[in-house]
C-alpha positions as CSV (number, residue, x, y, z in Angstrom):
1,M,-15.1,22.9,15.4
2,K,-14.8,25.5,12.6
3,R,-13.4,24.2,9.5
4,R,-10.2,26.2,9.7
5,D,-9.5,25.2,13.3
6,F,-10.1,21.6,12.3
7,I,-7.6,21.7,9.5
8,K,-5.1,23.5,11.7
9,S,-5.4,21.0,14.5
10,T,-5.3,17.9,12.2
11,A,-2.3,19.3,10.3
12,A,-0.4,19.7,13.6
13,A,-1.5,16.2,14.6
14,M,-0.3,14.8,11.3
15,A,3.0,16.6,11.5
16,A,3.5,15.1,14.9
17,I,2.5,11.6,14.2
18,S,4.5,11.5,11.0
19,M,7.8,11.6,13.0
20,S,7.3,8.1,14.0
21,G,7.6,7.0,10.4
22,L,10.0,9.4,9.2
23,T,13.1,8.1,10.8
24,A,14.4,6.4,7.6
25,S,16.7,3.6,8.3
26,F,19.0,4.4,5.4
27,S,18.8,5.3,1.7
28,R,19.8,3.3,-1.3
29,N,20.6,5.1,-4.5
30,G,19.0,8.2,-2.9
31,I,15.7,6.3,-2.1
32,P,14.7,6.4,1.6
33,Y,14.0,3.1,3.3
34,R,11.7,2.5,6.2
35,K,11.1,-0.4,8.6
36,L,7.9,-2.4,7.7
37,G,6.6,-2.5,11.3
38,K,7.5,-5.5,13.3
39,T,8.5,-7.7,10.3
40,G,12.1,-6.6,10.5
41,L,12.1,-5.9,6.8
42,E,13.3,-2.6,5.3
43,V,11.4,-1.4,2.3
44,S,11.8,1.4,-0.1
45,L,9.5,4.4,0.5
46,I,7.9,3.9,-2.9
47,G,6.7,0.6,-4.2
48,V,5.7,-0.7,-7.5
49,G,2.0,-1.2,-7.9
50,G,1.0,-4.7,-9.5
51,Y,-2.1,-3.8,-11.1
52,H,-0.7,-1.3,-13.6
53,I,2.3,-3.3,-14.6
54,G,-0.1,-5.9,-16.0
55,D,-2.6,-3.6,-17.7
56,R,-3.5,-4.8,-21.3
57,F,-2.2,-1.5,-22.6
58,I,1.4,-2.3,-21.5
59,S,3.6,-4.7,-23.4
60,E,5.3,-7.6,-21.7
61,G,8.8,-6.0,-22.7
62,T,7.8,-2.6,-21.0
63,S,6.4,-4.3,-17.9
64,V,9.5,-6.4,-17.3
65,A,11.9,-3.5,-18.1
66,L,10.0,-1.3,-15.6
67,I,10.2,-3.8,-12.8
68,R,13.8,-4.4,-13.5
69,E,14.7,-0.7,-13.7
70,A,12.9,-0.2,-10.4
71,L,14.9,-3.0,-8.6
72,D,18.1,-1.8,-10.2
73,S,17.4,1.8,-9.0
74,G,17.0,0.8,-5.4
75,V,13.3,0.2,-5.2
76,N,12.7,-3.1,-3.5
77,F,9.0,-3.3,-2.6
78,L,6.8,-5.0,-5.2
79,D,3.0,-5.2,-4.8
80,N,0.6,-7.7,-6.7
81,A,-2.7,-9.6,-6.4
82,W,-3.9,-13.0,-7.4
83,H,-6.7,-11.5,-9.4
84,Y,-5.0,-8.5,-11.0
85,N,-5.6,-8.6,-14.8
86,N,-6.7,-12.2,-14.6
87,G,-3.3,-13.3,-13.4
88,R,-1.2,-11.3,-16.1
89,S,0.2,-9.0,-13.4
90,E,1.7,-11.9,-11.5
91,E,2.9,-13.7,-14.7
92,L,4.8,-10.6,-15.9
93,M,6.3,-9.9,-12.5
94,G,7.4,-13.5,-12.4
95,K,9.3,-13.1,-15.7
96,A,10.8,-9.8,-14.5
97,L,12.1,-11.6,-11.2
98,L,14.1,-14.2,-13.2
99,D,17.9,-13.9,-13.8
100,G,18.6,-13.0,-10.1
101,Y,16.1,-10.3,-9.6
102,R,14.0,-12.3,-7.1
103,E,16.8,-11.7,-4.6
104,K,16.6,-8.0,-5.0
105,A,12.8,-7.9,-4.2
106,I,10.6,-7.8,-1.1
107,L,7.6,-9.5,-3.0
108,M,4.0,-9.1,-1.9
109,T,0.9,-10.5,-3.4
110,K,-2.6,-10.6,-2.2
111,H,-5.4,-13.2,-2.2
112,H,-9.2,-13.5,-1.7
113,G,-9.1,-16.6,0.5
114,R,-11.8,-16.5,3.1
115,D,-11.5,-20.1,3.9
116,P,-8.5,-22.6,3.8
117,E,-9.3,-24.2,0.5
118,T,-9.6,-20.9,-1.4
119,A,-6.5,-19.5,0.2
120,Q,-4.5,-22.6,-0.7
121,E,-5.7,-22.4,-4.4
122,H,-4.7,-18.7,-4.6
123,L,-1.4,-19.3,-2.9
124,E,-0.3,-22.1,-5.1
125,T,-1.4,-20.2,-8.3
126,S,0.4,-17.0,-7.2
127,L,3.6,-19.0,-6.4
128,K,3.5,-20.7,-9.9
129,R,2.9,-17.3,-11.7
130,L,5.5,-15.4,-9.8
131,Q,8.0,-18.3,-10.3
132,T,9.1,-18.4,-6.7
133,D,8.9,-20.8,-3.8
134,Y,8.0,-18.2,-1.1
135,L,6.5,-14.7,-0.6
136,D,7.9,-12.1,1.6
137,L,4.4,-10.9,2.4
138,W,1.0,-12.3,1.7
139,Q,-2.1,-10.1,2.4
140,F,-5.8,-10.9,2.6
141,H,-7.1,-8.6,-0.1
142,E,-10.2,-6.2,-0.2
143,I,-11.7,-6.8,3.1
144,E,-14.8,-4.7,2.4
145,S,-17.5,-6.0,4.8
146,M,-18.0,-7.1,8.4
147,E,-19.2,-10.5,6.9
148,A,-15.6,-10.9,5.3
149,V,-14.1,-10.2,8.7
150,D,-16.3,-12.6,10.5
151,K,-15.3,-15.3,7.9
152,I,-11.7,-14.8,8.2
153,Y,-11.8,-15.2,11.9
154,S,-14.0,-18.1,12.0
155,S,-13.2,-20.3,9.0
156,G,-9.9,-21.6,9.9
157,V,-8.1,-19.8,7.2
158,L,-5.9,-17.9,9.8
159,D,-4.6,-21.3,11.1
160,Y,-3.8,-22.1,7.4
161,V,-1.8,-18.9,6.8
162,L,0.1,-19.4,10.1
163,K,1.0,-22.9,9.1
164,K,2.3,-21.6,5.8
165,R,4.3,-19.0,7.5
166,D,5.8,-21.7,9.9
167,E,6.7,-23.7,6.7
168,G,8.5,-20.6,5.3
169,V,6.3,-20.4,2.2
170,I,5.1,-16.9,3.4
171,R,7.1,-14.8,5.6
172,H,4.6,-12.2,6.9
173,I,0.9,-11.7,6.9
174,G,-1.3,-8.6,6.4
175,F,-4.6,-7.5,4.9
176,T,-5.8,-4.7,2.6
177,G,-9.1,-2.8,2.2
178,H,-10.5,0.3,0.5
179,S,-14.0,1.0,1.7
180,H,-14.4,1.9,5.4
181,P,-12.1,2.5,8.3
182,D,-14.4,0.6,10.7
183,I,-13.7,-2.6,8.8
184,H,-10.0,-2.1,9.3
185,R,-10.7,-1.6,12.9
186,A,-12.6,-4.6,13.3
187,M,-9.8,-6.7,11.6
188,I,-7.3,-5.2,14.0
189,E,-9.2,-5.3,17.2
190,R,-10.5,-9.0,16.8
191,G,-6.8,-10.0,18.1
192,F,-4.8,-11.6,15.2
193,E,-1.3,-10.4,15.2
194,W,-1.3,-8.6,11.8
195,E,2.0,-7.6,10.5
196,T,1.1,-5.2,7.8
197,V,-2.0,-3.1,6.7
198,Q,-2.6,-1.6,3.3
199,M,-5.1,1.2,2.8
200,P,-5.9,4.5,0.9
201,L,-3.9,7.3,2.0
202,N,-4.2,10.7,0.3
203,V,-5.3,14.4,0.7
204,L,-9.0,13.5,0.1
205,D,-9.0,10.6,2.5
206,H,-8.1,13.0,5.3
207,H,-11.5,14.7,5.1
208,H,-13.8,11.7,4.4
209,L,-14.0,8.3,6.0
210,S,-10.3,8.9,7.1
211,F,-8.0,6.0,7.3
212,S,-5.1,8.4,8.1
213,Q,-6.9,9.8,11.1
214,E,-8.8,6.7,12.3
215,I,-6.5,3.7,11.5
216,I,-3.0,5.0,11.5
217,P,-2.9,5.7,15.4
218,L,-3.9,2.0,15.8
219,L,-1.3,0.7,13.6
220,T,1.5,2.9,15.1
221,A,0.6,1.8,18.6
222,R,1.0,-1.8,17.6
223,N,4.0,-1.5,15.4
224,I,2.1,-2.8,12.3
225,G,3.8,-1.9,9.0
226,I,1.6,0.7,7.1
227,I,1.5,0.4,3.3
228,G,-0.2,3.3,1.5
229,M,-2.1,3.2,-1.7
230,K,-4.2,5.3,-4.0
231,S,-2.2,8.4,-3.2
232,V,-3.9,10.1,-6.2
233,A,-7.3,8.3,-5.8
234,S,-7.0,6.2,-8.8
235,G,-5.8,9.3,-10.8
236,A,-8.8,11.5,-9.9
237,I,-6.8,14.0,-7.8
238,V,-4.4,14.8,-10.5
239,K,-6.8,14.6,-13.4
240,E,-9.3,17.0,-11.8
241,G,-6.5,19.5,-11.0
242,I,-7.1,19.2,-7.3
243,A,-3.4,18.6,-6.5
244,T,-0.2,17.8,-8.3
245,I,1.4,14.4,-8.4
246,E,4.3,15.9,-6.3
247,E,1.8,17.2,-3.7
248,C,0.0,13.9,-3.6
249,L,3.2,11.7,-3.3
250,R,4.8,14.1,-0.7
251,F,1.6,14.3,1.4
252,S,1.3,10.6,1.6
253,M,4.9,10.0,2.2
254,T,4.9,12.4,5.1
255,L,2.4,10.0,6.9
256,P,4.2,7.1,8.8
257,V,3.9,4.7,5.8
258,S,6.5,2.1,5.3
259,S,6.1,2.1,1.7
260,L,3.7,4.0,-0.8
261,V,2.5,1.7,-3.6
262,S,2.2,3.6,-6.8
263,G,0.6,2.4,-10.0
264,M,2.9,3.1,-12.9
265,N,2.5,1.7,-16.5
266,N,5.4,3.3,-18.3
267,L,9.0,4.1,-17.7
268,E,8.3,7.9,-17.8
269,H,5.9,7.7,-15.1
270,F,8.2,5.5,-12.9
271,R,11.1,7.7,-13.4
272,H,9.1,11.0,-12.5
273,N,7.8,9.3,-9.3
274,L,11.4,7.9,-8.5
275,E,12.7,11.5,-8.7
276,I,10.1,12.8,-6.4
277,T,10.9,10.0,-3.9
278,R,14.6,10.8,-4.1
279,N,14.0,14.5,-3.5
280,F,11.5,13.8,-0.7
281,M,11.2,16.2,2.3
282,P,8.4,15.9,4.8
283,M,5.8,18.5,4.7
284,S,5.8,21.1,7.4
285,E,2.6,21.7,9.5
286,E,2.1,24.8,7.5
287,E,2.3,23.0,4.1
288,I,-0.1,20.3,5.3
289,A,-2.6,22.8,6.5
290,A,-2.5,24.7,3.2
291,L,-3.0,21.5,1.1
292,L,-5.8,20.3,3.3
293,E,-7.6,23.6,2.9
294,K,-7.1,23.6,-0.9
295,T,-8.6,20.1,-1.1
296,Y,-11.4,20.2,1.4
297,E,-14.3,21.0,-0.9
298,H,-13.2,18.4,-3.4
299,A,-13.5,15.7,-0.7
300,R,-17.0,16.4,0.4
301,G,-19.2,13.3,0.0
302,G,-16.3,11.2,-1.1
303,K,-17.0,11.8,-4.8
304,H,-13.5,11.2,-6.0
305,E,-12.9,8.3,-3.8
306,W,-15.5,6.0,-5.5
307,Y,-14.0,2.8,-3.7
308,K,-15.1,4.1,-0.3
309,D,-18.2,3.3,1.8
310,K,-19.2,0.1,0.3
311,V,-20.6,-1.3,3.6
């Protein structure tokens, strides 16, 4: 298929499939909320990324203020991970969630447990740092190889997380990955009833090893909550002048994501992204096609998505 015909057809497909995720349940302080798949949770269209709020360049006061301003503004989805900044990200988020803020949040963190013993260690550490006795969502993090898939399905760790869900320590279970759609497909098709999946979704992803084209249809068919990340490819799309932050966020939000996790390490950045979210209107088929055409050459070989193709 010729490039222009390909872009036109995929833009039409994206515009069609996006409708399954654009029926926002409601809005809070102008922020659209969407259902998180089969979990029954309602989450804000934008979420606070956990890595950046623990960056060594951000002060404790700024990090806590950003998280609390987000929650006060109507953002309720918080992302984190056991290993982010050697635990600083979870520790700062735990401080921000004191004084009643835990009740405002849908709290998610991630772990590298590929066996029950490691998963238990990571869970206990995360709960302590976050100063909470339960997680709304716990995700297996960075599933980047078929070996990891095999280990998760064979080591007994899935029985462990199900036990913790039955005990109420975790409410929902998901996984994340960055590198290759085939690994996500294997995780999904092995048969475990995943409730959420997190993956890179941006204008470059659409052209190269595309999670949006290959994995989103699997998730929507199974009513699995879709969490987007890397909407600016770790900053490369904006820094290289490929697209604006507004174009990046709007494109990813037009996909049927439940929430788009955004890395923000200062209040100005957060407020700008919040404004874009409050003003969000889904892209038309024509707008999608124009943006895909503009970004096509930049996506060749995946040079700006360094985290892909680690298989």
